[in-house]
C-alpha positions as CSV (number, residue, x, y, z in Angstrom):
1,M,12.5,-23.4,-9.2
2,T,9.0,-25.0,-10.3
3,E,7.3,-23.7,-13.4
4,K,4.3,-21.7,-11.2
5,L,6.9,-19.7,-9.2
6,A,9.0,-19.1,-12.7
7,A,5.8,-17.9,-14.5
8,L,4.7,-15.4,-11.2
9,M,8.4,-13.8,-10.9
10,E,8.1,-13.3,-15.0
11,R,4.8,-11.5,-14.1
12,A,6.1,-9.3,-11.3
13,R,8.9,-8.2,-13.6
14,H,6.1,-6.2,-15.3
15,I,4.2,-4.6,-12.6
16,V,4.7,-0.8,-12.4
17,M,4.0,0.5,-8.8
18,S,2.1,3.9,-8.3
19,G,3.8,6.0,-6.1
20,P,1.5,5.6,-3.2
21,Q,2.7,1.9,-3.8
22,Q,5.9,2.4,-3.8
23,E,6.0,4.5,-0.3
24,E,4.0,1.7,1.0
25,Q,6.7,-0.8,0.2
26,R,9.2,2.0,0.9
27,R,7.8,1.7,4.8
28,S,7.2,-2.0,5.1
29,F,10.8,-2.3,3.6
30,A,12.2,0.0,6.7
31,Y,9.8,-1.2,9.1
32,G,10.6,-5.1,8.5
33,N,14.6,-4.4,8.9
34,T,14.3,-2.4,11.7
35,K,12.0,-4.6,13.6
36,I,14.3,-7.1,13.3
37,E,17.2,-4.9,15.1
38,N,14.7,-3.4,17.6
39,D,11.5,-5.1,18.9
40,L,10.2,-1.9,20.1
41,I,9.6,-0.4,16.6
42,T,6.0,0.2,15.7
43,R,4.5,0.9,12.0
44,K,3.3,3.8,13.8
45,M,7.0,5.5,14.5
46,V,8.0,4.5,10.7
47,D,4.9,6.5,9.3
48,E,6.2,9.3,12.0
49,R,9.6,9.6,10.8
50,A,8.3,8.8,6.8
51,E,5.9,12.0,7.2
52,A,8.7,14.5,9.0
53,L,11.0,13.3,6.3
54,K,8.8,14.7,3.4
55,R,8.9,18.1,5.0
């Protein structure tokens, strides 16, 4: 691992995400993983399901 990468990883360890940032990351993760399995999945579909689960 390069020194530059190691420094970036160390900085990332100390980042605290806000609630909205965590939600954005969760949706991005869900989209990325489902898109691999099903090319018909859209970000809009993930957002709609996430909103439905909030209720």
